[in-house]
C-alpha positions, 0 to 999 in steps of 0.5 A: 470330619466336616466338609469345607461347605459345612465348615463355611456354614458353621462359621457363618451361622455360629453368631446366630446360634451363639446368640440363641444358645441358652434359649435353645438349651431351655427348649432342649431338655423338656423336649428330650424328657418328653420324647425319652423320659427314661433319660430324665433320671440322669439329670438333677431336677434342681439344676434344671429348675435353676437354669444351671443345666441349660447354661452348662449345655449352652456353654459346652456347645459354644466352647466346642465351636470356638476351640475345635481347632485348638487341641490343648484347650479343647482337651481341657474343656472336654475333660470336664464334660467326660468327668461328669459323663463318667460319674453318670454312666453315660454310654454311646447309645445316649448320644443319638437321643441328645443329637436328635433333640438338640437339632429339634430344639435348634429348629424350634428356636430358629425356625426358617433360618434352619435350612437343610444346609444349616441342619446338615452342618450342625448335625455333622458338628454334633456327630463330630463332638459326640464321636470325640466324647464317646472315644474319650469316655470309652478309654476312661471306662476301660482304664478304670475297669483294668486297675485293681478294684475297678469295675464296669458299669455300677458296683454295689456298695453298702453303708459301713458307717454313718457319722455326723460331722456337724449340725448339717453334714454327715459322713458315709463310709461305703464298702463294696458288698462283694468284699473286694478291693476298691480302686484308688482315686485321686484326692480331690475327685468325686464319685457318681451314685445311683440309688432308688428313692420311692421307686424313682432312680436318681443319680448324684455325685459327691466329693470323696472326702477321705484319702484313698485307702483301697478298702472304702470310699467316704462321702460327706453330705450336707442336709439341704431342706429342699434336697431330695437325695441329701434328705434321703441320706440323712433321714432314711439311709442307715448302716447296712443299706446299699447303693450303686457307685460309678467310677470316680472322676474329676479334675480338681487334683493336686498340681505336681511340684513342691509349691505351697498349696492354698485351700479355700472352701465355703460350707460343704465345699470343704469335702475335697479339700481334706484329701488334697491337704493330706496328699500335699502334706505327705509330699512335704508341701506347705498348706494353708487351709482357709474355711468359711462357715456360718458358725461353729455348729455347721463347721465340720471336720474340726477334729480331723484338721486338728489331728492333721495340724498335730501330725504336720505342725510346721506345714499346716496352717488352718484359718476359720472365717465365720459370718455369724459366729455364736458366743462360744465360737472363736474363729480367726475372722468374722465376716466374709472372705475377700481380697484384703483377708486373703492377702494375709494368707496366700503364700507366694507362688501357691497353687490355690484351690476353691470349692463352695457355693457359686457366689463364694467361688466367684468372690474368691476367684476375683480376689485371687485375680486382684492379688495377682495369682495367675490363672494357671494357679487358680483351680476350682470345682463346681457342685453342679453343672460347670459354669463360668466364674466370670458370669455375673448373674 
């Protein structure tokens, strides 16, 4: 717990730190990678280059300062951070590294403004945050390991099946090498992967695209031309190859109740929607499934959705939106998703879920707000570092 003097320093200096927090974050990562190169494998290089990772760190620090004394809202924000950390296997020994480098970055950016008292207060604040995260993550690891099919650390899986879903998306069914049962996940969650590419260890996380079955996990990956890991999966990995998995995580899960469900996805954002749809339909809930894609060639899982529609004819409605359809395509709409289009499909009092590229999600979020969908009924998940949908850039 911070002392009253430290609290006063934090209150007085927060505006200055908040003003410079993105610059601090941009200094932090190169500094940490230079001092501790072994942790670099935990971070996605593309997110570093795009600025997404520094923005996410900056947002988390500012959010913690603002929400420290609001337990309910703080738990929600920290829960998202814990999800990401669990999917990467973050451990207590990583926190001193981050603390050291974060304080060094603050010192570099703010210079003489970081007095001994300021450094002491912000150091104490970081220790408070680190302690909360370590506690929450330890509980999550323990709970997962204790359930049937759970494990500690990583567990080796092999590719049991590899199946193209579209011109750019391929599904990989993963089975444990030890032949044991597989811990159940919640529909909508993702899973962390650790693999070695050309001698380099890399971490990624991908949405689990199939309902839990206790035997296997399924991930469905879009091949990105500049994507080191996606190209490795598509071009080099085959049935029988192995990789390591970390525990499932993620907060994009179905809200309890019997309200209708609206699923809105763009591109490969469809992957968590499939298990969400299956769960909602199995519960007898009405589901409107709207998917936007470039054209029919890249639209995955059409057959799977057709099977679901046949199994739940009175509950499931599927809508397709193609931005540039081919001559042989027959989408329900041509163009882009906007408020006018969504107005025809969003059920009254629906729980709405959105996944896709950041620009797509910002557009959908704004449209749903325009249509009067309450914030507590709007849910989303980012592929990369979490950021605000209200951000303009």
